[in-house]
C-alpha positions as CSV (number, residue, x, y, z in Angstrom):
1,X,0.0,0.0,0.0
2,X,2.9,2.3,0.7
3,X,4.2,1.8,-2.8
4,X,0.9,2.9,-4.3
5,X,0.7,6.0,-2.1
6,X,4.3,6.7,-2.9
7,X,3.7,6.5,-6.7
8,X,0.5,8.5,-6.4
9,X,2.3,11.3,-4.7
10,X,4.7,12.0,-7.7
11,X,4.5,15.6,-8.9
12,X,3.5,16.5,-12.4
13,X,7.0,17.8,-13.2
14,X,8.5,14.4,-12.1
15,X,5.9,12.5,-14.3
16,X,6.9,14.7,-17.2
17,X,10.6,14.0,-16.6
18,X,9.9,10.3,-16.4
19,X,7.7,10.3,-19.5
20,X,10.1,12.2,-21.7
21,X,13.1,10.4,-20.2
22,X,11.6,7.0,-21.3
23,X,10.7,8.3,-24.7
24,X,14.2,9.7,-25.4
25,X,15.9,6.5,-24.2
26,X,13.6,4.3,-26.3
27,X,14.2,6.5,-29.3
28,X,17.9,6.0,-28.8
29,X,17.4,2.2,-28.6
30,X,15.6,2.3,-32.0
31,X,18.0,4.7,-33.7
32,X,21.4,4.3,-32.1
33,X,23.8,7.0,-33.0
34,X,25.7,9.7,-31.3
35,X,23.6,9.3,-28.1
36,X,22.0,12.7,-27.6
37,X,18.5,11.3,-27.1
38,X,19.9,8.6,-24.8
39,X,21.9,11.0,-22.7
40,X,19.0,13.5,-22.5
41,X,16.7,10.7,-21.5
42,X,19.0,9.5,-18.8
43,X,19.3,13.0,-17.5
44,X,15.5,13.4,-17.4
45,X,15.1,10.0,-15.6
46,X,17.6,11.1,-13.0
47,X,15.8,14.4,-12.6
48,X,12.6,12.5,-12.1
49,X,14.1,10.4,-9.4
50,X,15.6,13.4,-7.7
51,X,12.3,15.3,-7.8
52,X,10.4,12.3,-6.4
53,X,12.6,10.3,-4.0
54,X,12.9,11.4,-0.4
55,X,15.0,8.4,0.9
56,X,17.4,5.8,-0.4
57,X,14.7,3.2,-0.4
58,X,12.6,5.3,-2.7
59,X,15.6,5.9,-5.0
60,X,16.1,2.1,-5.2
61,X,12.4,1.4,-5.9
62,X,12.4,4.0,-8.6
63,X,15.6,2.7,-10.2
64,X,14.1,-0.8,-10.1
65,X,11.0,0.4,-11.9
66,X,13.0,2.3,-14.4
67,X,15.3,-0.7,-15.2
68,X,12.3,-3.0,-15.5
69,X,10.5,-0.6,-17.9
70,X,13.7,-0.1,-20.0
71,X,14.3,-3.9,-19.9
72,X,10.9,-4.5,-21.4
73,X,11.5,-1.8,-24.0
74,X,14.9,-3.3,-24.9
75,X,13.4,-6.7,-25.3
76,X,10.8,-5.2,-27.7
77,X,13.5,-3.4,-29.6
78,X,15.7,-6.5,-30.0
79,X,12.7,-8.6,-31.2
80,X,11.9,-5.8,-33.7
81,X,15.5,-5.8,-34.9
82,X,15.5,-9.5,-35.6
83,X,12.0,-10.1,-36.8
84,X,10.0,-7.0,-37.1
85,X,9.8,-3.8,-39.1
86,X,13.2,-2.6,-37.9
87,X,14.9,-5.7,-39.4
88,X,13.7,-4.7,-42.9
89,X,15.4,-1.3,-42.5
90,X,18.7,-2.3,-40.8
91,X,19.5,-5.8,-42.3
92,X,20.4,-6.3,-45.9
93,X,18.5,-9.4,-47.2
94,X,19.8,-9.3,-50.8
95,X,23.0,-11.2,-51.8
96,X,25.4,-10.5,-54.6
97,X,25.9,-13.8,-56.4
98,X,28.7,-14.7,-58.8
99,X,26.1,-16.1,-61.2
100,X,24.5,-12.6,-61.4
101,X,27.9,-11.1,-62.4
102,X,29.1,-9.8,-59.0
103,X,32.7,-10.4,-58.3
104,X,34.3,-9.9,-54.9
105,X,37.5,-7.9,-54.6
106,X,39.5,-11.0,-53.7
107,X,38.0,-13.3,-56.4
108,X,40.4,-13.2,-59.3
109,X,39.7,-16.7,-60.6
110,X,38.2,-15.2,-63.8
111,X,41.7,-14.2,-64.9
112,X,42.9,-17.8,-65.2
113,X,43.8,-18.6,-68.8
114,X,44.2,-15.0,-69.9
115,X,47.3,-13.9,-71.8
116,X,49.1,-10.6,-71.4
117,X,52.5,-8.9,-71.4
118,X,55.0,-8.5,-68.6
119,X,55.3,-4.8,-68.0
120,X,58.3,-5.2,-65.6
121,X,60.9,-7.9,-65.2
122,X,59.5,-10.8,-63.2
123,X,62.1,-12.1,-60.8
124,X,59.9,-13.8,-59.8
125,X,57.4,-11.0,-59.0
126,X,56.4,-8.0,-61.0
127,X,53.6,-6.4,-63.0
128,X,51.8,-7.6,-66.1
129,X,49.0,-6.3,-68.2
130,X,45.9,-8.4,-69.2
131,X,43.3,-6.8,-71.5
132,X,44.3,-3.3,-70.2
133,X,44.3,-4.3,-66.5
134,X,47.6,-4.1,-64.7
135,X,48.1,-6.9,-62.1
136,X,50.8,-7.8,-59.6
137,X,51.9,-11.3,-60.7
138,X,54.6,-13.9,-59.8
139,X,56.3,-16.4,-62.0
140,X,56.7,-20.1,-61.1
141,X,60.2,-19.2,-60.0
142,X,62.0,-18.4,-63.2
143,X,63.2,-15.1,-64.5
144,X,60.8,-13.5,-67.1
145,X,62.1,-10.5,-69.0
146,X,60.0,-7.3,-69.7
147,X,57.6,-7.3,-72.7
148,X,57.4,-11.1,-72.6
149,X,54.0,-12.7,-73.3
150,X,52.7,-14.5,-70.2
151,X,49.6,-16.5,-69.3
152,X,47.9,-16.8,-66.0
153,X,48.0,-20.4,-64.9
154,X,46.5,-20.2,-61.4
155,X,45.2,-17.8,-58.8
156,X,45.7,-18.4,-55.0
157,X,43.8,-15.6,-53.2
158,X,45.7,-12.4,-54.3
159,X,48.6,-14.3,-55.7
160,X,48.5,-14.6,-59.5
161,X,50.9,-17.1,-61.0
162,X,52.0,-16.7,-64.6
163,X,54.2,-18.7,-67.1
164,X,55.9,-17.7,-70.3
165,X,54.0,-18.3,-73.5
166,X,56.2,-19.9,-76.1
167,X,57.3,-17.1,-78.4
168,X,58.0,-17.4,-82.1
169,X,61.2,-16.1,-83.5
170,X,59.5,-13.0,-84.9
171,X,58.2,-12.1,-81.4
172,X,61.6,-12.5,-79.9
173,X,63.1,-10.3,-82.5
174,X,60.5,-7.6,-81.8
175,X,61.2,-7.8,-78.1
176,X,65.0,-7.4,-78.8
177,X,64.4,-4.4,-81.1
178,X,62.1,-2.7,-78.4
179,X,64.9,-2.9,-75.9
């Protein structure tokens, strides 16, 4: 009975502080960000407790009620994030599949089999160009001179392995003249 008489004796200003405090904290739960609504809500809740409580017991009772109400609100927010309207806003449900033409930054498998030209000396690593795209490549261990035709034989993550394409005598002569 004392609890009911205690809660019925709360002033209008304290009720306003509690109401807006809860609203601001719940808004912060739904839209987390810099924290201004959450901080403002916490300040208003503390102000409501200060305006209402006359003893330590009353402070503890009010804190218990505030924690219980915010716990229920947090439970509602978390359910909304996982299954409700909020999940449609915050969670991306679409996927980018390789079959649809999306390629991840680390997926270089589509280069396997392409032919290009070594832009730098490969001893064993260097740069080569494939269809206008410059890539860092490594040879299988052998020295490959600049302007030599190479072919990508395998890709291991970001490591692209190349080998020399057998050159005709005319190609070798052109490479010697370019030097």
